[in-house]
VEXDREN-2710 file (C-alpha; in Angstrom, 1 decimal):
% VEXDREN-2710
k/r/px/py/pz
1/MET/-3.2/25.2/19.2
2/VAL/-4.3/27.4/16.2
3/GLN/-2.7/25.2/13.5
4/SER/-3.1/21.5/13.4
5/VAL/0.0/19.4/13.9
6/LEU/-0.7/18.0/10.4
7/GLY/0.3/21.3/8.9
8/SER/3.8/21.0/10.3
9/LEU/4.5/17.4/9.2
10/ILE/5.3/15.6/6.0
11/LEU/3.8/12.1/6.1
12/GLY/4.2/9.1/3.8
13/TYR/3.3/5.4/4.0
14/ARG/4.3/1.9/3.2
15/PRO/2.1/-1.2/3.5
16/LEU/3.3/-4.2/5.5
17/TRP/2.1/-7.6/4.1
18/ASN/1.8/-10.8/6.1
19/ARG/2.2/-14.4/5.2
20/ALA/-1.4/-14.6/3.9
21/ARG/-0.5/-11.7/1.6
22/LYS/-3.0/-9.5/3.5
23/LEU/-2.3/-6.1/4.9
24/ALA/-0.7/-6.6/8.3
25/ALA/0.1/-2.9/9.2
26/ILE/1.0/0.5/7.8
27/GLU/4.4/2.0/8.2
28/LEU/3.8/5.8/8.6
29/TYR/6.7/8.0/7.7
30/VAL/6.8/11.2/9.9
31/GLN/9.1/14.2/9.6
32/ASN/9.2/17.9/10.2
33/GLU/7.9/20.1/7.4
34/SER/11.2/22.0/7.8
35/PRO/14.3/21.5/10.0
36/ALA/13.4/24.6/12.0
37/SER/9.8/23.5/12.7
38/MET/9.0/21.9/16.0
39/VAL/6.6/19.0/16.1
40/ASP/4.0/18.3/18.8
41/THR/4.0/14.5/18.6
42/GLY/1.6/14.3/21.5
43/HIS/-0.9/16.1/19.3
44/LEU/-0.1/13.8/16.4
45/LEU/-0.8/10.7/18.5
46/ARG/-4.1/12.1/19.7
47/THR/-5.1/12.8/16.1
48/LEU/-4.2/9.3/15.1
49/GLN/-6.2/7.9/18.1
50/GLU/-9.2/9.9/17.0
51/LEU/-9.1/8.7/13.4
52/TRP/-8.2/5.0/14.1
53/SER/-10.8/2.4/14.9
54/ALA/-10.6/-1.2/16.1
55/SER/-10.7/-2.4/12.5
56/SER/-8.1/0.1/11.2
57/PRO/-4.6/-1.4/10.4
58/PRO/-2.0/-1.3/13.1
59/LEU/0.6/1.5/12.8
60/LEU/4.3/1.5/12.8
61/LEU/5.5/5.1/13.2
62/SER/8.7/5.7/11.3
63/PRO/10.3/9.0/12.4
64/GLN/12.5/10.4/9.7
65/THR/14.5/12.9/11.8
66/HIS/16.2/12.7/15.2
67/GLN/14.0/15.5/16.5
68/VAL/10.7/13.7/15.7
69/LEU/12.0/10.4/17.1
70/ALA/13.2/12.0/20.3
71/ASP/9.9/13.8/20.8
72/MET/8.0/10.6/20.3
73/LEU/10.1/8.6/22.6
74/GLU/9.8/11.2/25.3
75/HIS/6.1/11.9/25.1
76/ALA/4.3/8.9/23.6
77/PRO/2.1/7.2/26.2
78/ARG/1.9/3.5/26.9
79/GLY/-0.4/1.9/24.3
80/ALA/0.8/4.2/21.5
81/PRO/1.5/2.7/18.0
82/TRP/4.8/0.9/17.6
83/ILE/7.7/3.3/17.1
84/GLU/10.6/2.5/14.8
85/VAL/14.2/3.3/15.8
86/ARG/17.1/3.2/13.3
87/GLY/20.0/1.1/14.6
88/ASP/22.7/3.7/13.7
89/TRP/20.8/6.4/15.6
90/LEU/21.4/4.6/18.8
91/GLN/25.0/5.8/18.7
92/ASP/23.5/9.1/19.9
93/SER/23.6/8.8/23.6
94/GLY/20.6/11.0/24.0
95/ILE/18.5/8.8/21.7
96/TYR/19.7/5.7/23.5
97/ALA/18.7/7.1/26.9
98/LEU/15.3/7.9/25.5
99/VAL/14.9/4.4/24.1
100/LYS/15.6/2.8/27.4
101/ALA/13.2/5.1/29.3
102/ALA/10.5/4.5/26.7
103/HIS/10.9/0.8/26.9
104/GLN/10.7/0.9/30.7
105/ARG/7.4/2.7/30.6
106/GLY/5.9/0.2/28.2
107/LEU/6.3/1.6/24.7
108/LYS/6.5/-0.9/21.8
109/LEU/9.7/-0.3/19.9
110/VAL/11.0/-1.7/16.6
111/TRP/14.7/-1.8/15.8
112/ARG/15.4/-1.1/12.1
113/GLY/18.7/-1.9/10.4
114/ASP/20.9/-4.4/8.6
115/ILE/20.5/-8.0/9.7
116/GLY/24.2/-8.3/9.9
117/LYS/24.4/-5.5/12.5
118/LEU/22.0/-6.7/15.1
119/PRO/22.2/-4.8/18.5
120/GLU/23.9/-6.2/21.5
121/PRO/21.6/-8.1/24.0
122/ALA/21.5/-5.1/26.4
123/VAL/20.2/-2.9/23.6
124/ALA/18.0/-5.6/21.9
125/GLN/16.0/-6.1/25.1
126/CYS/14.5/-2.6/24.6
127/PHE/12.8/-3.7/21.3
128/ASP/9.8/-5.9/20.7
129/ASN/10.6/-6.6/17.0
130/SER/12.9/-5.7/14.2
131/LEU/12.5/-4.3/10.7
132/LEU/15.5/-5.9/8.9
133/SER/17.2/-5.3/5.6
134/LEU/19.4/-7.8/3.8
135/THR/22.7/-7.2/2.1
136/PRO/23.2/-8.8/-1.4
137/ALA/25.3/-11.5/0.3
138/ASP/22.5/-12.3/2.8
139/ALA/20.0/-12.5/0.0
140/VAL/22.2/-15.0/-1.9
141/ALA/22.7/-17.1/1.3
142/ALA/19.0/-17.2/1.9
143/LEU/18.2/-18.3/-1.6
144/GLN/21.0/-20.9/-1.5
145/ALA/19.4/-22.4/1.6
146/ASN/16.2/-23.2/-0.3
147/PRO/15.9/-26.9/-1.2
148/ARG/17.0/-27.5/-4.8
149/PRO/14.6/-28.9/-7.3
150/GLY/14.6/-32.7/-7.1
151/SER/16.3/-32.8/-3.7
152/PRO/14.4/-34.4/-0.7
153/ALA/11.9/-31.9/0.8
154/GLY/13.4/-29.7/3.5
155/LYS/17.0/-30.7/2.8
156/ALA/19.5/-28.0/1.8
157/PRO/23.2/-28.2/1.6
158/ALA/24.8/-28.3/5.0
159/ARG/26.8/-25.2/4.3
160/ALA/23.8/-23.2/3.3
161/VAL/22.2/-21.7/6.4
162/SER/19.6/-19.0/5.8
163/PRO/20.2/-15.7/7.7
164/ILE/16.4/-15.1/7.9
165/LEU/15.2/-14.9/11.5
166/ALA/11.6/-16.1/12.2
167/GLY/9.0/-13.7/13.5
168/GLN/10.8/-10.5/12.3
169/MET/9.8/-7.9/9.7
170/TYR/11.8/-7.4/6.5
171/GLU/12.1/-4.5/4.0
172/ASN/13.3/-4.0/0.4
173/ILE/12.9/-7.6/-0.5
174/PRO/13.5/-7.5/-4.3
175/SER/12.4/-10.9/-5.6
176/ARG/9.5/-13.2/-5.4
177/ALA/11.7/-16.1/-4.4
178/LEU/13.2/-14.2/-1.5
179/MET/9.7/-13.0/-0.5
180/GLU/8.4/-16.5/-0.4
181/HIS/11.5/-17.7/1.5
182/CYS/11.0/-15.0/4.2
183/LEU/7.2/-15.4/4.6
184/ASP/6.6/-19.1/3.8
185/LYS/9.7/-20.9/4.9
186/HIS/10.9/-18.7/7.8
187/ASN/7.6/-17.2/9.1
188/ALA/8.5/-13.6/8.8
189/LEU/6.0/-11.4/10.6
190/ALA/5.6/-9.1/7.6
191/LEU/7.3/-7.5/4.6
192/ALA/7.4/-3.7/4.3
193/GLY/6.7/-3.1/0.6
194/TRP/6.2/-5.8/-2.0
195/PRO/8.4/-7.1/-4.9
196/THR/5.7/-6.2/-7.4
197/GLU/8.1/-5.9/-10.4
198/ASP/9.5/-9.4/-9.9
199/VAL/6.2/-10.9/-9.2
200/LEU/4.8/-9.6/-12.4
201/TYR/8.0/-10.6/-14.3
202/THR/7.6/-14.2/-13.2
203/LEU/4.1/-14.1/-14.6
204/ARG/5.0/-12.4/-17.8
205/HIS/4.2/-15.4/-20.1
206/THR/0.7/-15.7/-18.7
207/PRO/-1.8/-13.0/-19.4
208/GLN/-3.1/-11.5/-16.2
209/GLN/-6.6/-12.3/-15.2
210/PRO/-9.0/-10.6/-12.8
211/SER/-9.1/-11.8/-9.2
212/HIS/-11.2/-15.0/-8.6
213/ALA/-12.1/-13.7/-5.1
214/VAL/-13.4/-10.3/-6.3
215/ILE/-15.5/-12.0/-9.0
216/ALA/-17.0/-14.4/-6.5
217/LYS/-17.6/-11.6/-4.1
218/LEU/-19.5/-9.6/-6.8
219/GLN/-21.5/-12.6/-7.8
220/LYS/-22.5/-13.1/-4.2
221/ALA/-23.5/-9.5/-3.8
222/ILE/-25.7/-9.7/-7.0
223/ASP/-27.4/-12.9/-5.7
224/ALA/-28.1/-11.0/-2.4
225/GLU/-29.6/-8.2/-4.4
226/GLN/-27.4/-5.6/-2.8
227/SER/-27.2/-2.0/-3.9
228/LEU/-25.7/-0.7/-7.2
229/GLU/-23.1/1.2/-5.1
230/THR/-22.0/-2.1/-3.5
231/PHE/-21.6/-3.6/-7.0
232/GLU/-19.5/-0.6/-8.1
233/ASP/-17.4/-0.7/-5.0
234/ILE/-16.6/-4.4/-5.4
235/MET/-15.8/-4.1/-9.1
236/GLY/-13.5/-1.2/-8.1
237/GLU/-11.4/-3.6/-6.0
238/ASP/-9.7/-5.0/-9.1
239/PRO/-8.3/-2.7/-11.8
240/LEU/-8.3/-5.5/-14.4
241/LEU/-11.9/-6.5/-13.7
242/ALA/-13.0/-2.9/-13.9
243/TYR/-11.1/-2.4/-17.2
244/ARG/-12.4/-5.6/-18.8
245/PHE/-16.0/-4.7/-17.8
246/MET/-15.7/-1.3/-19.5
247/VAL/-14.2/-2.9/-22.6
248/TYR/-17.1/-5.4/-22.7
249/THR/-19.8/-2.8/-22.2
250/ASN/-18.4/-0.8/-25.1
251/SER/-18.0/-3.7/-27.4
252/ALA/-19.8/-3.9/-30.7
253/ALA/-21.5/-7.1/-29.6
254/LEU/-23.7/-5.2/-27.1
255/GLY/-24.5/-2.4/-29.6
256/LEU/-25.1/0.3/-27.0
257/ARG/-25.7/3.7/-28.6
258/THR/-23.5/5.7/-26.3
259/GLY/-20.1/5.1/-25.0
260/ILE/-19.8/3.7/-21.4
261/ASP/-17.3/5.9/-19.6
262/SER/-17.8/4.7/-16.0
263/LEU/-18.4/1.6/-14.0
264/ARG/-21.7/3.0/-12.7
265/ARG/-23.1/3.6/-16.2
266/GLY/-22.1/0.2/-17.4
267/LEU/-23.8/-1.5/-14.4
268/VAL/-27.0/0.5/-15.0
269/MET/-27.0/-0.3/-18.8
270/MET/-26.2/-4.0/-18.5
271/GLY/-28.8/-5.4/-16.1
272/TYR/-28.2/-8.0/-13.4
273/GLY/-28.7/-11.1/-15.6
274/SER/-26.2/-9.9/-18.2
275/ILE/-23.6/-9.0/-15.5
276/LYS/-24.0/-12.4/-13.9
277/ARG/-23.5/-14.2/-17.2
278/TRP/-20.4/-12.1/-18.0
279/LEU/-18.9/-12.8/-14.5
280/SER/-19.5/-16.5/-14.9
281/ASP/-17.5/-16.4/-18.2
282/GLN/-14.6/-14.7/-16.3
283/LEU/-14.5/-17.0/-13.4
284/PRO/-12.9/-20.2/-14.9
285/HIS/-9.8/-18.2/-16.0
286/ALA/-9.6/-15.9/-12.9
287/ASN/-6.4/-15.4/-11.0
288/THR/-5.9/-17.2/-7.7
289/ASP/-2.3/-16.4/-7.1
290/PRO/-2.0/-14.9/-3.6
291/ASN/1.1/-13.0/-4.5
292/MET/-1.0/-10.8/-6.7
293/LEU/-3.1/-9.6/-3.7
294/PRO/-0.7/-6.9/-2.6
295/VAL/-0.3/-5.7/-6.2
296/ARG/-4.0/-5.1/-6.6
297/GLU/-4.6/-3.7/-3.2
298/SER/-1.8/-1.2/-3.6
299/MET/-3.5/0.0/-6.9
300/VAL/-6.8/0.3/-5.1
301/LEU/-5.2/2.3/-2.3
302/ARG/-3.8/4.8/-4.8
303/ALA/-7.3/5.2/-6.3
304/LYS/-8.8/5.9/-2.8
305/LEU/-6.0/8.3/-2.0
306/MET/-6.5/10.3/-5.2
307/THR/-10.2/10.7/-4.5
308/GLN/-9.4/12.1/-1.1
309/LEU/-6.7/14.4/-2.3
310/LEU/-8.8/16.0/-5.1
311/ASN/-11.8/16.4/-2.8
312/ALA/-14.6/16.0/-5.3
313/GLY/-17.2/17.2/-2.8
314/VAL/-20.7/16.1/-3.5
315/GLU/-20.1/15.4/-7.2
316/ASN/-20.5/11.6/-7.2
317/ASP/-19.8/11.3/-10.9
318/LEU/-16.6/13.3/-10.5
319/ARG/-15.5/11.2/-7.5
320/ARG/-16.0/8.0/-9.5
321/GLU/-14.0/9.5/-12.4
322/ILE/-11.1/10.4/-10.1
323/TYR/-11.2/6.9/-8.5
324/LEU/-11.0/5.3/-12.0
325/CYS/-8.1/7.5/-12.9
326/GLY/-6.1/6.2/-9.9
327/LEU/-7.2/2.7/-10.3
328/LEU/-6.1/2.5/-14.0
329/SER/-2.9/4.5/-13.6
330/GLN/-0.8/1.4/-13.2
331/ILE/-2.8/-1.1/-15.3
332/ASP/0.0/-1.2/-17.9
333/GLU/2.1/-3.1/-15.4
334/LEU/-0.6/-5.8/-15.4
335/MET/-1.2/-5.9/-19.1
336/GLN/2.4/-5.3/-20.4
337/GLU/1.2/-2.8/-22.9
338/PRO/1.7/1.0/-23.2
339/LEU/-0.8/2.7/-20.9
340/GLY/-2.0/5.1/-23.7
341/THR/-2.8/2.1/-25.9
342/ILE/-4.8/0.4/-23.1
343/LEU/-6.9/3.5/-22.2
344/HIS/-7.7/4.3/-25.9
345/ARG/-9.8/1.2/-26.1
346/ILE/-12.5/2.6/-23.9
347/PRO/-14.2/6.0/-24.0
348/LEU/-12.8/7.5/-20.8
349/SER/-12.8/11.1/-19.9
350/GLU/-9.8/12.9/-21.5
351/ARG/-9.0/14.0/-17.9
352/ILE/-8.0/10.5/-17.1
353/TYR/-5.8/10.0/-20.2
354/ASP/-4.2/13.4/-19.6
355/ALA/-3.3/12.7/-16.0
356/THR/-2.0/9.1/-16.4
357/VAL/-0.3/9.3/-19.8
358/LEU/0.5/13.0/-20.4
359/ARG/0.9/14.0/-16.7
360/THR/-1.2/17.1/-17.4
361/GLY/-4.7/18.3/-16.6
362/PRO/-6.8/18.7/-13.4
363/TYR/-6.1/15.3/-12.0
364/ALA/-2.3/15.2/-12.6
365/VAL/-1.2/16.9/-9.4
366/SER/-3.3/14.6/-7.2
367/LEU/-1.8/11.6/-9.0
368/GLN/1.7/12.9/-8.5
369/MET/1.0/13.5/-4.8
370/ALA/-0.4/10.0/-4.4
371/CYS/2.7/8.6/-5.9
372/ALA/4.9/10.8/-3.7
373/LEU/3.0/9.7/-0.6
374/GLU/3.6/6.0/-1.5
375/THR/7.4/6.5/-1.3
376/GLY/7.4/9.1/1.5
377/ASP/9.4/11.4/-0.9
378/ALA/9.4/14.5/1.4
379/SER/11.1/16.8/-1.2
380/ALA/8.5/15.9/-3.9
381/ILE/5.6/16.4/-1.4
382/ARG/6.9/19.7/-0.3
383/HIS/7.5/20.8/-3.9
384/LEU/4.0/19.9/-4.9
385/CYS/2.5/21.8/-2.0
386/GLU/4.6/24.9/-2.8
387/THR/4.1/25.0/-6.5
388/GLN/0.5/23.6/-6.9
389/GLU/-1.0/25.4/-3.9
390/MET/-1.9/22.2/-2.1
391/ASP/-2.5/22.5/1.6
392/LEU/-0.2/20.2/3.5
393/GLU/-2.6/19.8/6.4
394/GLU/-5.4/18.7/4.0
395/VAL/-3.0/16.3/2.2
396/ASN/-2.0/14.6/5.5
397/ARG/-5.6/14.5/6.7
398/GLY/-6.7/12.9/3.5
399/LEU/-3.9/10.3/3.7
400/LEU/-4.8/9.4/7.3
401/ARG/-8.4/9.2/6.5
402/VAL/-7.8/6.7/3.7
403/LEU/-5.4/4.6/5.8
404/SER/-7.7/4.5/8.9
405/ASP/-10.7/3.5/6.7
406/ILE/-8.9/0.3/5.6
407/GLU/-10.4/-2.7/7.4
408/VAL/-8.0/-5.5/8.4
409/GLN/-8.8/-8.9/9.9
410/ARG/-7.2/-9.4/13.3
END
């Protein structure tokens, strides 16, 4: 095949988070680049197999068209990633026949649909799990099933029975309360996406603090006298810690002659003793809320993706600048201030400000593409490739490289 299959597909992704608020898997959206294009899903699966390692996150393939789904069901070998099937697509007799045949040869299939429209037993037996969505009425019923404050533990009104099924996956959960109900009270396997907006809203009266775990990890690395690159990588795991460090290194108290515009430069200028003392000052107030883990990890994932999309080559300083651009692009959500105000407090490259605030400059397109890939917005991805001369194959390859490099604990 002259052209890689990655040039004929539009991909996107959505993280799945488990009860520990850690990454459980990645939902990978897959669709034809155009309705007329044929997709060699066998080639795609071989490409994924080459890129994925034992420590990479499990994949849930989410075909976005009947054609891609049918091709996957027909040609995917036993041991392939889980394949998602939309419940309403089973009305197509051809799809249903392929689902039954795929199940018989050992493929792992996931039924996706409304919890109130679960398949009949004969159909359900073809599926190993479900990705369920809740109607507003289901969401209300689930929340009403929670024990009320002051009531005996575990006792809810007899009429309030939660519709949540244990061991299943759920998507589009809009609130922190409902997320905790699914994961903590009913042992949901995972949530696709995260209620970031509501999690941050519930914490709005408490200023956000850097992660306790990341600070402790950095302290341990310094004690072990690891490399400067390791220190920088760890600090880059928390956008708020990275930002505060740059604010501190540029403060009048330190009296440095030149502005510190990168984590690397700050680490070099500070010295290990000063960094350790600063980290010790941060630790007592650090954040330990596990619900913030997916929020931070999603921001880090965007930074990594931007770095791959822009392909900084061997220019390490440029790569670090691009990473910082992606990492800080959502910090206004954490700090509840305008992004422009936040970024003006530190002497960052104008390229970062232009991309994140003005949506212009050399980094803007990569930031827009990273945002489109987070939602699987095929029209936006296609438009960016057409108007900004981005190569679709390289975009997809960069995405898969970033996703496969994530390490998960089994």
